[in-house]
C-alpha positions in Angstrom: 56.6 118.6 128.1 60.3 118.8 128.9 61.3 118.9 132.6 64.5 120.4 133.7 66.2 121.4 137.0 67.1 125.1 137.3 70.1 126.6 139.1 68.1 126.7 142.4 67.5 122.9 142.1 63.8 123.5 141.3 61.9 121.4 138.8 60.6 123.5 135.9 58.8 122.7 132.7 59.8 123.9 129.2 58.0 127.2 129.7 60.1 127.9 132.8 57.2 127.4 135.2 57.9 125.7 138.5 56.4 122.3 139.0 55.2 121.3 142.5 58.4 119.8 144.0 56.7 118.3 147.1 56.5 114.8 145.8 58.6 115.0 142.7 62.2 114.0 143.4 64.4 113.3 140.4 67.0 110.5 140.5 70.6 111.5 141.3 72.4 113.1 138.4 69.1 113.6 136.4 69.3 115.7 133.3 67.5 116.2 130.0 69.9 115.0 127.2 67.6 115.7 124.2 63.9 116.0 123.7 62.4 112.9 125.3 65.9 111.5 126.2 66.9 111.6 129.8 69.9 110.4 131.9 70.3 109.7 135.6 71.6 107.5 138.3 69.6 104.5 139.6 66.0 105.5 140.3 64.8 104.8 143.9 61.2 104.4 144.9 61.2 108.0 146.0 61.8 109.0 142.4 58.8 107.0 140.9 56.3 110.0 141.0 58.9 112.1 139.2 59.5 109.4 136.6 55.7 109.3 135.9 55.8 112.9 134.7 58.3 111.9 132.0 55.8 109.4 130.4 58.6 107.0 129.7 58.2 104.2 127.2 61.6 102.7 127.9 64.6 102.5 130.2 68.1 101.7 129.1 69.9 100.1 132.1 73.6 99.8 131.8 74.5 97.6 134.8 74.9 93.7 135.1 72.9 93.4 138.4 69.3 92.3 138.1 66.7 95.1 138.2 65.1 95.2 141.7 61.5 93.8 142.0 60.1 97.1 143.2 61.5 98.9 140.1 60.2 96.1 137.8 56.7 96.5 139.4 56.8 100.2 138.7 57.8 99.6 135.0 55.1 97.0 134.6 52.4 99.3 136.1 53.4 102.1 133.7 54.0 99.9 130.6 57.7 100.9 130.5 60.1 98.5 128.6 63.4 97.7 130.2 66.5 97.2 128.0 69.6 96.0 129.9 73.2 96.2 128.8 75.4 94.5 131.3 78.4 96.8 131.4 80.7 96.2 134.4 81.4 99.3 136.5 85.1 98.7 136.8 88.0 101.1 135.9 89.8 98.2 134.2 87.0 97.5 131.6 88.6 97.0 128.2 87.8 99.5 125.5 86.8 96.8 123.1 84.1 95.4 125.5 83.0 99.0 126.3 82.8 99.8 122.5 80.6 96.8 121.7 78.2 97.4 124.6 78.0 101.1 124.0 77.3 100.6 120.3 74.5 98.2 121.0 72.9 100.7 123.5 73.4 103.6 121.1 71.7 101.6 118.2 68.7 101.2 120.5 68.8 104.8 121.8 68.6 106.3 118.3 65.3 104.5 117.6 62.7 107.1 118.4 60.0 104.4 118.8 61.4 103.7 122.3 61.2 107.4 123.3 60.7 108.9 125.9 63.6 107.0 127.3 65.8 107.2 130.5 69.4 106.0 130.3 70.9 105.1 133.7 73.6 103.1 135.5 74.2 103.3 139.3 75.3 106.9 139.7 74.7 108.3 136.2 78.3 109.1 135.7 80.6 106.7 133.8 78.6 104.2 131.8 75.8 106.7 131.3 78.4 109.3 130.4 79.9 107.0 127.7 76.5 106.4 126.1 75.6 110.1 126.1 79.1 111.1 124.9 78.8 108.6 122.1 75.4 110.1 121.2 77.0 113.5 121.2 79.7 112.3 118.8 76.9 111.0 116.5 75.4 114.5 116.7 78.7 115.9 115.5 79.7 117.5 118.8 83.4 118.4 118.9 85.5 116.1 121.1 86.3 118.7 123.7 82.6 119.4 124.3 81.9 115.7 124.6 84.6 115.3 127.2 83.4 118.4 129.1 79.9 117.1 129.4 81.3 113.7 130.6 83.4 115.4 133.2 80.5 117.6 134.4 78.5 114.5 135.5 81.5 112.3 136.5 83.0 115.1 138.6 86.2 114.3 140.4 85.7 110.6 139.6 86.2 111.0 135.8 87.9 107.9 134.4 90.8 108.0 132.0 89.5 104.8 130.3 86.2 106.5 129.6 87.8 109.7 128.3 90.1 107.6 126.0 87.1 105.7 124.8 85.1 108.8 124.0 88.1 110.3 122.2 88.5 107.3 120.0 85.0 106.0 119.5 84.1 105.9 115.8 80.5 106.7 115.0 80.8 106.2 111.2 79.2 102.8 111.3 76.1 104.2 113.1 76.0 107.2 110.7 75.8 104.7 107.8 73.1 102.7 109.6 71.1 106.0 110.2 71.3 106.8 106.5 69.9 103.4 105.6 67.0 103.9 108.1 66.3 107.3 106.6 66.2 105.9 103.1 63.8 103.1 104.2 61.6 105.5 106.3 61.2 108.0 103.5 60.4 105.2 101.0 63.5 105.5 98.9 63.9 102.3 97.0 67.2 100.6 95.9 67.1 102.5 92.5 67.1 105.9 94.2 69.8 104.7 96.6 72.0 103.6 93.6 71.5 107.0 92.0 72.6 108.7 95.1 75.8 106.8 95.4 
């Protein structure tokens, strides 16, 4: 089941039916990125019941601060794995540091074995926006659409460093890695791979 927020800020399923909103409060900046891939700001305890409906296997956390004990207990109780990428939330972050961390997070994100997955930082804007924007580039979105989606979630706080990063981020390395995975997954041996080159 895919859960979404409609224009009236109501929780609906993939058939467009309303879900009881009484106890289901999504984290700030929550959105469905792709089937079984979600994004948000930092989940609070008031969001735990909502997160249960997603049947998460994993969380990709993009901040350097330790995950709070209450959140760790929730993850443990629901058998959710936590992957942490310590990206500082500063405007002065170098593009090289950002590129390395985002690439590592993206390599993990494209592994469907960890899905359903939630990607989040503190507000679900900058760091999360860079990971999602990089995923969009991997999906062959045009740069203007990638930047528009980033700005939608960053709002008036959109960062020039992030926009420059998204404009220049090169996904060709990851595309090559994906092709290798596809060959291995479908059982293509090295002989077939040589013939295809």
